[in-house]
GUBA-911616 format. One line per field, with one value per residue (C-alpha): residue in one letter; x negated, y, z; residue number from 0. Coordinates in steps of 0.25 Angstrom, whole numbers, plus 5000, padded with zeros to 4 digits. Last residue first. Example, Ala and Ser with C-alpha at 12.3 -4.5 7.8 and 13.67 -1.06 7.14 Angstrom:
type: c(S  A)
X: c(4945  4951)
Y: c(4996  4982)
Z: c(5029  5031)
seq: c(1  0)
***
This chain:
type: c(M  L  G  T  E  E  L  K  R  E  F  F  E  N  M  R  I  L  P  K  R  L  V  L  G  V  F  L  S  I  P  L  Y  V  L  L  K  C  M  D  K  W  Y  D  M  G  Y  V  G  A  V  T  E  R  M  A  N  I  G  S  T  F  P  L  Y  P  N  I  A  N  F  F  S  P  T  V  E  I  P  F  T  G  G  A  G  A  V  Q  I  V  L  L  I  V  A  I  A  K  G  V  D  G  F  S  I  T  L  T  Y  I  V  N  T  F  V  I  S  A  T  V  G  A  L  L  F  L  G  P  N  V  C  Q  I  K  L  F  Y  L  D  G  L  C  V  I  L  S  Q  V  V  G  F  V  M  F  T  L  Y  R  G  F  Y  A  E  H  P  K  L  G  R  I  K  D  D  E  R  V  H  V  K  L  I  A  C  L  I  L  G  G  V  W  I  A  L  I  T  Y  F  P  T  M  A  S  G  Y  N  E  I  P  Y  L  K  Q  T  N  I  E  V  P  S  S  M  F  S  G  A  I  E  P  D  N  Q  I  I  E  I  L  K  S  L  Q  E  D  G  D  V  A  R  V  E  S  I  L  S  D  I  K  G  K  A  G  Q  L  M  E  D  T  K  Q  L  A  L  L  C  K  G  L  T  D  D  V  G  S  L  T  N  G  L  S  K  S  A  G  S  V  S  F  L  L  G  S  F  K  G  L  T  G  Y  I  D  D  V  N  K  N  L  Q  P  S  V  E  R  V  Y  Q  D  R  V  K  K  L  S  A  K  A  D  A  A  S  Q  R  L  E  S  Q  M  E  A  P  V  K  G  A  D  A  V  T  D  A  A  K  Q  I  G  D  S  L  A  E  Q  R  S  T  A  T  D  L  A  D  L  M  R  D  V  A  S  L  R  I  P  L  A  D  N  L  A  S  L  T  N  Y  L  R  N  N  K  E  I  I  R  D  N  I  R  T  L  S  R  L  D  S  A  A  Q  K  A  D  K  E  A  D  S  F  A  D  E  L  R  G  D  I  T  E  A  L  D  E  A  A  Q  V  T  D  G  V  A  T  I  L  E  S  S  I  D  R  S  S  V  I  L  N  Q  V  D  G  I  S  E  M  G  S  F  L  L  E  D  A  E  P  L  I  G  R  T  A  D  V  L  G  G  G  A  E  L  A  A  S  F  A  S  V  A  A  S  F  E  D  I  D  A  S  A  T  E  L  N  G  V  I  G  D  V  I  S  S  G  K  E  S  L  R  A  D  G  E  N  L  A  A  L  I  V  K  T  C  T  S  I  F  T  E  N  V  Q  Q  Q  I  V  G  V  G  K  D  T  I  K  P  A  I  A  N  K  K  E  N  V  Y  Y  D  I  H  P  K  Q  I  D  T  T  L  I  S  A  I  K  E  S  F  D  E  P  I  V  V  A  S  Y  Y  K  G  S  E  A  G  E  I  A  A  D  K  D  V  F  Q  W  G  L  Q  T  N  K  A  L  E  A  I  V  M  D  G  V  N  L  T  L  G  M  A  S  Y  G  K  D  T  N  A  V  A  V  K  I  G  S  T  N  G  Y  P  D  W  C  A  R  I  N  F  W  A  Y  L  S  P  L  I  S  I  G  L  A  V  I  V  A  I  A  N  K  S  I  K  K  F  D  R  A  F  I  R  L  I  N  K  M)
X: c(4932  4921  4926  4929  4940  4947  4945  4951  4962  4964  4963  4974  4983  4979  4984  4996  5001  4997  5010  5016  5005  5010  5025  5025  5009  5007  5020  5018  5004  5010  5021  5011  5001  5011  5010  4996  5001  5015  5005  4995  5007  5013  4999  4997  5012  5007  4991  4992  4979  4966  4968  4982  4979  4966  4975  4983  4971  4964  4978  4979  4965  4964  4974  4967  4974  4968  4954  4953  4949  4938  4933  4931  4925  4913  4914  4913  4927  4932  4926  4917  4923  4938  4939  4946  4936  4925  4932  4943  4935  4930  4943  4948  4937  4940  4955  4952  4944  4956  4963  4954  4955  4970  4975  4989  4990  4976  4980  4993  4987  4977  4988  4998  4986  4982  4997  5002  4988  4988  5003  4999  4984  4994  5004  4994  4988  5003  5004  4991  4991  4980  4970  4957  4950  4952  4942  4950  4965  4965  4956  4961  4974  4973  4963  4973  4986  4979  4975  4990  4996  4986  4991  5006  5004  4997  5008  5018  5010  5012  5027  5029  5020  5025  5040  5036  5031  5042  5042  5049  5046  5043  5048  5042  5028  5025  5011  5008  4998  4990  4981  4976  4960  4955  4968  4969  4956  4959  4969  4960  4949  4960  4964  4950  4948  4961  4955  4941  4945  4956  4945  4933  4939  4941  4927  4922  4926  4936  4943  4949  4960  4957  4944  4941  4927  4923  4908  4897  4893  4881  4871  4858  4861  4870  4859  4850  4858  4861  4847  4844  4853  4859  4853  4862  4872  4859  4856  4870  4867  4853  4857  4870  4862  4871  4859  4849  4864  4865  4851  4852  4863  4856  4844  4855  4858  4845  4842  4856  4850  4838  4843  4851  4839  4832  4841  4843  4827  4826  4837  4828  4815  4823  4827  4813  4806  4816  4813  4797  4799  4791  4779  4788  4792  4783  4792  4805  4799  4794  4806  4816  4806  4809  4823  4823  4816  4827  4838  4832  4833  4848  4852  4844  4853  4866  4862  4859  4873  4879  4873  4880  4893  4891  4888  4902  4910  4902  4907  4921  4924  4917  4925  4939  4943  4931  4928  4942  4944  4932  4937  4951  4945  4937  4950  4956  4945  4946  4960  4960  4951  4958  4972  4963  4957  4971  4976  4965  4965  4982  4978  4969  4953  4948  4937  4942  4928  4921  4933  4936  4923  4924  4938  4933  4922  4930  4940  4929  4923  4938  4938  4925  4929  4941  4935  4924  4936  4943  4930  4927  4941  4938  4925  4933  4943  4930  4924  4937  4937  4924  4915  4912  4896  4893  4884  4894  4902  4888  4886  4901  4899  4886  4890  4903  4894  4885  4898  4905  4894  4890  4905  4906  4892  4898  4911  4899  4894  4907  4910  4899  4905  4917  4908  4902  4914  4919  4907  4908  4923  4922  4934  4943  4937  4935  4948  4947  4931  4935  4945  4935  4926  4936  4940  4925  4920  4930  4927  4912  4917  4923  4909  4902  4914  4912  4896  4899  4904  4895  4885  4892  4888  4874  4874  4881  4871  4858  4861  4863  4852  4842  4848  4849  4834  4827  4833  4830  4816  4815  4819  4811  4800  4806  4805  4790  4789  4797  4786  4775  4783  4783  4769  4764  4774  4766  4754  4765  4771  4758  4755  4769  4764  4759  4773  4775  4782  4795  4788  4782  4796  4801  4788  4790  4806  4801  4792  4801  4810  4799  4796  4811  4811  4800  4806  4819  4810  4803  4816  4820  4807  4810  4823  4819  4808  4817  4827  4815  4811  4825  4827  4814  4818  4831  4823  4813  4824  4831  4818  4817  4832  4829  4816  4824  4836  4825  4817  4832  4837  4825  4824  4840  4838  4826  4832  4845  4836  4829  4842  4850  4838  4838  4852  4852  4841  4852  4862  4853  4850  4865  4866  4853  4860  4871  4866  4856  4841  4838  4840  4828  4828  4814  4816  4806  4809  4807  4803  4805  4794  4794  4781  4785  4784  4793  4801  4788  4792  4800  4790  4780  4789  4791  4775  4774  4785  4795  4799  4812  4814  4825  4832  4821  4815  4818  4804  4805  4810  4801  4789  4792  4794  4782  4774  4780  4779  4790  4804  4815  4829  4841  4851  4864  4855  4850  4842  4827  4832  4832  4817  4813  4817  4811  4798  4799  4803  4789  4788  4778  4780  4770  4768  4762  4766  4771  4774  4767  4779  4778  4789  4795  4808  4813  4828  4833  4848  4854  4857  4868  4876  4889  4889  4892  4905  4914  4907  4905  4918  4926  4919  4918  4934  4938  4932  4936  4951  4950  4946  4956  4969  4962  4955  4967  4972  4961  4962  4978  4974  4965  4975  4983  5000  5001  4994  5007  5016  5010  5011  5025  5031  5027  5030  5045  5047  5043  5052  5063  5061)
Y: c(5089  5099  5115  5111  5117  5106  5096  5103  5105  5091  5087  5095  5090  5076  5078  5084  5073  5063  5061  5059  5049  5037  5036  5038  5035  5025  5018  5018  5011  5000  4999  4997  4987  4976  4976  4969  4959  4956  4955  4945  4936  4939  4933  4923  4916  4903  4906  4914  4913  4919  4933  4935  4928  4937  4950  4947  4943  4955  4965  4958  4957  4973  4977  4973  4965  4951  4956  4962  4951  4944  4959  4959  4946  4949  4943  4929  4926  4938  4930  4940  4951  4953  4949  4961  4965  4971  4979  4982  4989  4997  5003  5003  5014  5021  5023  5025  5036  5041  5041  5052  5061  5063  5053  5050  5054  5047  5034  5033  5035  5024  5016  5019  5018  5003  4998  5003  5000  4985  4984  4987  4978  4966  4969  4969  4955  4950  4953  4949  4934  4925  4937  4933  4949  4954  4965  4975  4967  4961  4971  4982  4980  4979  4992  4999  4995  4997  5012  5014  5008  5019  5030  5027  5025  5038  5045  5038  5041  5056  5056  5045  5053  5067  5060  5053  5066  5073  5084  5099  5103  5097  5107  5120  5113  5103  5097  5081  5075  5063  5071  5063  5062  5055  5047  5041  5037  5030  5023  5018  5014  5005  4999  4997  4988  4980  4979  4976  4964  4959  4958  4950  4938  4942  4949  4933  4926  4917  4915  4902  4899  4886  4881  4865  4862  4849  4847  4837  4828  4820  4831  4824  4813  4812  4815  4805  4794  4798  4801  4787  4779  4768  4753  4750  4741  4734  4728  4720  4713  4710  4704  4697  4690  4677  4667  4672  4671  4656  4654  4656  4647  4636  4638  4639  4625  4620  4626  4620  4605  4607  4613  4601  4591  4598  4596  4583  4580  4588  4580  4568  4574  4578  4563  4558  4569  4564  4550  4554  4558  4568  4570  4573  4585  4596  4589  4595  4608  4609  4603  4614  4624  4619  4616  4633  4636  4627  4636  4650  4643  4640  4654  4661  4652  4656  4672  4669  4661  4675  4683  4677  4678  4693  4696  4690  4698  4710  4709  4705  4717  4727  4724  4723  4734  4745  4742  4740  4755  4761  4757  4761  4775  4776  4772  4784  4793  4790  4792  4804  4810  4806  4812  4826  4824  4823  4834  4843  4840  4843  4856  4860  4862  4877  4885  4879  4872  4870  4866  4857  4850  4849  4842  4832  4829  4826  4819  4809  4809  4805  4793  4787  4789  4781  4770  4769  4769  4757  4749  4752  4746  4733  4731  4733  4722  4712  4716  4712  4697  4695  4686  4672  4671  4684  4689  4692  4700  4709  4711  4716  4726  4731  4734  4740  4749  4754  4757  4764  4772  4776  4780  4788  4796  4799  4805  4814  4817  4821  4830  4837  4840  4845  4855  4861  4862  4869  4878  4881  4884  4894  4900  4893  4881  4883  4877  4863  4863  4862  4854  4843  4845  4839  4827  4825  4825  4815  4806  4808  4803  4791  4785  4788  4779  4768  4770  4769  4757  4748  4754  4747  4734  4737  4741  4728  4717  4726  4724  4709  4708  4713  4704  4693  4694  4694  4683  4676  4679  4678  4663  4660  4662  4653  4642  4643  4645  4630  4624  4629  4624  4611  4609  4614  4601  4590  4588  4588  4576  4568  4571  4564  4553  4545  4543  4531  4524  4532  4545  4543  4541  4554  4561  4557  4562  4574  4576  4572  4583  4594  4590  4591  4605  4611  4608  4615  4627  4628  4628  4638  4648  4645  4650  4663  4665  4664  4675  4685  4681  4684  4696  4701  4711  4716  4717  4727  4732  4736  4742  4750  4755  4758  4766  4773  4776  4783  4791  4796  4798  4806  4816  4818  4822  4831  4837  4839  4846  4855  4859  4863  4871  4879  4881  4886  4896  4900  4902  4910  4919  4923  4927  4933  4942  4946  4956  4963  4967  4966  4951  4948  4933  4923  4908  4898  4884  4873  4858  4850  4840  4826  4819  4806  4806  4805  4816  4824  4825  4838  4842  4840  4847  4860  4862  4873  4882  4885  4900  4906  4921  4932  4942  4946  4958  4963  4965  4954  4944  4948  4946  4932  4927  4934  4929  4914  4912  4918  4909  4919  4913  4923  4916  4905  4902  4889  4882  4888  4884  4869  4869  4878  4867  4856  4865  4865  4852  4846  4830  4821  4808  4796  4794  4810  4822  4835  4849  4861  4869  4883  4887  4902  4906  4921  4925  4935  4937  4937  4924  4929  4933  4922  4926  4939  4938  4950  4957  4969  4967  4968  4981  4989  4984  4989  5002  5006  5003  5012  5023  5022  5028  5039  5044  5043  5053  5060  5063  5065  5076  5084  5083  5091  5090  5075  5075  5086  5078  5065  5071  5080  5066  5059  5071  5073  5058  5058  5071  5063  5052)
Z: c(4622  4619  4622  4637  4638  4629  4639  4649  4641  4636  4651  4655  4643  4648  4662  4657  4648  4658  4667  4652  4646  4656  4649  4634  4630  4641  4640  4624  4626  4635  4624  4614  4621  4620  4606  4605  4614  4604  4592  4600  4602  4588  4583  4592  4588  4582  4578  4566  4556  4553  4551  4556  4569  4569  4569  4581  4589  4586  4590  4602  4606  4602  4611  4624  4635  4631  4631  4644  4653  4643  4641  4655  4655  4645  4632  4626  4629  4619  4607  4599  4590  4592  4606  4610  4622  4615  4606  4615  4626  4615  4609  4623  4627  4614  4617  4630  4625  4616  4629  4636  4624  4627  4638  4633  4620  4616  4626  4618  4604  4606  4612  4600  4590  4595  4596  4582  4576  4582  4576  4562  4562  4568  4557  4546  4550  4551  4536  4533  4538  4535  4535  4530  4527  4512  4517  4508  4508  4521  4530  4521  4525  4541  4541  4531  4540  4551  4549  4543  4555  4564  4556  4557  4573  4575  4568  4576  4589  4587  4588  4596  4609  4604  4605  4618  4625  4620  4610  4613  4600  4583  4574  4578  4582  4594  4594  4596  4603  4598  4588  4576  4575  4587  4589  4575  4574  4589  4582  4570  4580  4585  4571  4567  4581  4575  4561  4567  4577  4569  4556  4561  4558  4542  4544  4548  4536  4533  4545  4548  4558  4563  4556  4558  4557  4557  4564  4560  4570  4570  4566  4565  4569  4557  4548  4551  4551  4536  4533  4542  4532  4539  4542  4553  4545  4539  4551  4551  4539  4543  4557  4550  4541  4541  4538  4550  4558  4553  4556  4569  4570  4564  4575  4585  4584  4584  4596  4602  4596  4603  4616  4618  4614  4624  4635  4633  4633  4647  4653  4649  4655  4667  4671  4667  4677  4688  4686  4686  4699  4708  4699  4688  4694  4686  4674  4679  4681  4667  4660  4669  4663  4650  4653  4655  4643  4635  4642  4637  4623  4625  4631  4617  4608  4616  4612  4598  4597  4603  4593  4583  4590  4594  4581  4576  4587  4585  4570  4572  4582  4572  4560  4566  4574  4574  4559  4553  4560  4553  4540  4542  4546  4534  4524  4532  4530  4514  4515  4521  4513  4500  4507  4509  4495  4489  4495  4492  4477  4477  4484  4473  4479  4475  4467  4453  4448  4461  4470  4459  4458  4474  4473  4463  4471  4484  4477  4472  4486  4491  4482  4485  4501  4497  4490  4501  4512  4503  4502  4518  4520  4512  4518  4532  4530  4525  4540  4547  4539  4545  4533  4540  4540  4540  4530  4521  4531  4534  4519  4518  4532  4526  4512  4517  4527  4517  4506  4517  4522  4506  4504  4518  4514  4499  4507  4513  4499  4494  4505  4501  4488  4495  4503  4490  4482  4494  4494  4479  4481  4492  4497  4490  4494  4506  4512  4504  4508  4524  4520  4515  4527  4536  4528  4525  4539  4543  4533  4538  4550  4545  4538  4552  4558  4548  4550  4565  4564  4557  4567  4578  4570  4570  4585  4589  4580  4584  4598  4594  4586  4597  4608  4601  4593  4606  4612  4601  4601  4615  4614  4604  4612  4623  4613  4610  4626  4625  4616  4626  4639  4631  4628  4642  4647  4640  4649  4659  4653  4651  4668  4669  4661  4671  4677  4671  4658  4660  4662  4647  4640  4646  4644  4630  4629  4634  4624  4611  4619  4619  4605  4600  4608  4601  4589  4591  4598  4584  4577  4587  4585  4569  4571  4577  4566  4555  4563  4562  4550  4544  4550  4546  4534  4543  4555  4545  4539  4552  4558  4545  4548  4562  4557  4547  4560  4568  4556  4552  4566  4569  4558  4558  4574  4571  4559  4566  4577  4567  4560  4573  4578  4565  4565  4579  4575  4565  4575  4583  4571  4572  4586  4583  4573  4581  4590  4580  4579  4594  4595  4587  4588  4588  4588  4591  4587  4599  4598  4611  4615  4617  4622  4622  4606  4595  4601  4599  4584  4586  4593  4583  4573  4580  4584  4575  4580  4571  4571  4569  4570  4571  4566  4556  4551  4567  4570  4580  4571  4560  4569  4574  4559  4554  4564  4564  4547  4538  4533  4534  4535  4533  4541  4538  4523  4526  4515  4520  4533  4530  4525  4537  4546  4539  4540  4554  4555  4550  4551  4548  4555  4552  4568  4568  4560  4565  4558  4559  4563  4559  4554  4554  4551  4551  4553  4543  4544  4530  4529  4539  4530  4532  4546  4545  4535  4535  4547  4539  4532  4546  4551  4538  4537  4552  4552  4539  4543  4554  4544  4534  4542  4550  4536  4529  4540  4539  4523  4525  4536  4527  4517  4526  4522  4524  4539  4542  4538  4544  4558  4556  4553  4566  4574  4567  4570  4586  4587  4580  4589)
seq: c(720  719  718  717  716  715  714  713  712  711  710  709  708  707  706  705  704  703  702  701  700  699  698  697  696  695  694  693  692  691  690  689  688  687  686  685  684  683  682  681  680  679  678  677  676  675  674  673  672  671  670  669  668  667  666  665  664  663  662  661  660  659  658  657  656  655  654  653  652  651  650  649  648  647  646  645  644  643  642  641  640  639  638  637  636  635  634  633  632  631  630  629  628  627  626  625  624  623  622  621  620  619  618  617  616  615  614  613  612  611  610  609  608  607  606  605  604  603  602  601  600  599  598  597  596  595  594  593  592  591  590  589  588  587  586  585  584  583  582  581  580  579  578  577  576  575  574  573  572  571  570  569  568  567  566  565  564  563  562  561  560  559  558  557  556  555  554  553  552  551  550  549  548  547  546  545  544  543  542  541  540  539  538  537  536  535  534  533  532  531  530  529  528  527  526  525  524  523  522  521  520  519  518  517  516  515  514  513  512  511  510  509  508  507  506  505  504  503  502  501  500  499  498  497  496  495  494  493  492  491  490  489  488  487  486  485  484  483  482  481  480  479  478  477  476  475  474  473  472  471  470  469  468  467  466  465  464  463  462  461  460  459  458  457  456  455  454  453  452  451  450  449  448  447  446  445  444  443  442  441  440  439  438  437  436  435  434  433  432  431  430  429  428  427  426  425  424  423  422  421  420  419  418  417  416  415  414  413  412  411  410  409  408  407  406  405  404  403  402  401  400  399  398  397  396  395  394  393  392  391  390  389  388  387  386  385  384  383  382  381  380  379  378  377  376  375  374  373  372  371  370  369  368  367  366  365  364  363  362  361  360  359  358  357  356  355  354  353  352  351  350  349  348  347  346  345  344  343  342  341  340  339  338  337  336  335  334  333  332  331  330  329  328  327  326  325  324  323  322  321  320  319  318  317  316  315  314  313  312  311  310  309  308  307  306  305  304  303  302  301  300  299  298  297  296  295  294  293  292  291  290  289  288  287  286  285  284  283  282  281  280  279  278  277  276  275  274  273  272  271  270  269  268  267  266  265  264  263  262  261  260  259  258  257  256  255  254  253  252  251  250  249  248  247  246  245  244  243  242  241  240  239  238  237  236  235  234  233  232  231  230  229  228  227  226  225  224  223  222  221  220  219  218  217  216  215  214  213  212  211  210  209  208  207  206  205  204  203  202  201  200  199  198  197  196  195  194  193  192  191  190  189  188  187  186  185  184  183  182  181  180  179  178  177  176  175  174  173  172  171  170  169  168  167  166  165  164  163  162  161  160  159  158  157  156  155  154  153  152  151  150  149  148  147  146  145  144  143  142  141  140  139  138  137  136  135  134  133  132  131  130  129  128  127  126  125  124  123  122  121  120  119  118  117  116  115  114  113  112  111  110  109  108  107  106  105  104  103  102  101  100  99  98  97  96  95  94  93  92  91  90  89  88  87  86  85  84  83  82  81  80  79  78  77  76  75  74  73  72  71  70  69  68  67  66  65  64  63  62  61  60  59  58  57  56  55  54  53  52  51  50  49  48  47  46  45  44  43  42  41  40  39  38  37  36  35  34  33  32  31  30  29  28  27  26  25  24  23  22  21  20  19  18  17  16  15  14  13  12  11  10  9  8  7  6  5  4  3  2  1  0)
***
């Protein structure tokens, strides 16, 4: 142990007495940190500066006009891209765009063809053609830029798709709303027409019954009246044909009205669910605004004000739904208690949403003025948002459990009555055929004819009573105005529906272990890499073999090994501390636990310098080459940049056994946040390499000493190596 410390003390004594040695020592201590700092700073926020990547855009779309539709999607795309700052969009003509991409002036070019709008509008024809956008990318200019510009073109494609879906939805819903309006305007005239037909049928039955009575009286007087009876039959058929037309009208009304009623009741539930979904969106984005407040107060204030607009949409939906249900309940013959309870719940929910809007607006003003949201205000807003969401959930639950079943039952009762009426008219139609058959057999027996006429008269009188009763019921349906009230439920704003259809799902991102910038995320990789490079520099500049003198003689191999390694270790620890402290306080990277970050750097330095030192002292220059090879393999196989899963199978196989892997993973835990015991597990894996290296340097090196001396003599003889 004494000789080991003597070697260590002698090394630093000689360095301190030599000015050039001191300068070199300072250089090898600082040099690895420059390697790390320049690389980390260079990639600090690359995806936040993509506006400098120039992408040419050429619009040759001529537009489309037909069937009253005028459309130019190309102009719409250009207008939207002018607002987009993700890439450096350059608006030029087609030739300049293609030439610029080919020459390298632009990283890529996008050309919207002449028939773009026409092909999009082909959805309205029988000859549907899929539109396309021409994309030219110069992959020679940079390896990463094409991936970024690909994302930009993806934004254009998504924008066109959303515009197409939104436009189609708005047009369809506007047409439906217009149809609903016409139905509402003409609803009373349709009902009046049906009732008029029913009254005509009732009067026809009276006339037909009188005719039957006359036939019976005539038949009692003599068989000569048979011909007269047959002469009147065409008139009876004509009367029944008029009744059959009424049957068709009633059946069509029953089928179409029942379908519309069912869909409209379902639409009420969808409206309630949409309001609750918007409340969920507010809940998530409120937390994002709180977390962003201290980083970017202006953006946080803007985000909070956007939440106020979303909340106002919920209030608008609540008010429209309240007015619709209130009017519907007023129109019913008997008010539904379930609807009244839901109206009370809606009123409470609206009040809480209004209170939430006021709170969010106040928070936005506070962020804009003070740069943060006080903890007490955050707590109040969270509670207000929770109360508002709970109120909407109560509204939805009441609708599902109580309101929807009662509305369905009332509508079914109404249309059941109309169904009975339809069946009755068909029975009248069948009776007319029976009457014709009966009169056809008058020649055989007048007695049977008289009996048939009497029974027919009884049936007609019964049918007349039922038809008169149904006339009153149909008028009652018209008076309740249920059809017109239910139609109002589906008359939504086409703009809102179009926006929903173009992007029906919003992603609520919950960041786990968030990292502020790309530079902080890359810090573990470049720091570990710099520490290994520092070890290589030490072995390139410092000698690994110890020379004996008058004070230090008869050294054993292990004494020489540890004596010189202590010098390497101290320099390595100094290198590591400079790199890590510079990361923390010069670059100001994100680091959740700086103490553990420094510990990981120092531990990695001790292990790496020992491995490189052992390879060099055991194998000479060949050992240095092996250390460089290990560096190259670990840069690709440690998963420091790309996920290891996307690399070839060879690197996937060796990844768990590389020192870089454990060192990088340990530092990542300190930068973003420690999960369980993962940090200490990675540190233990890193330390495993130390005893392996010591075994090579102390045990396996002995039989290699003479062989290395032989190789060194031969290489020196060349005068080159």
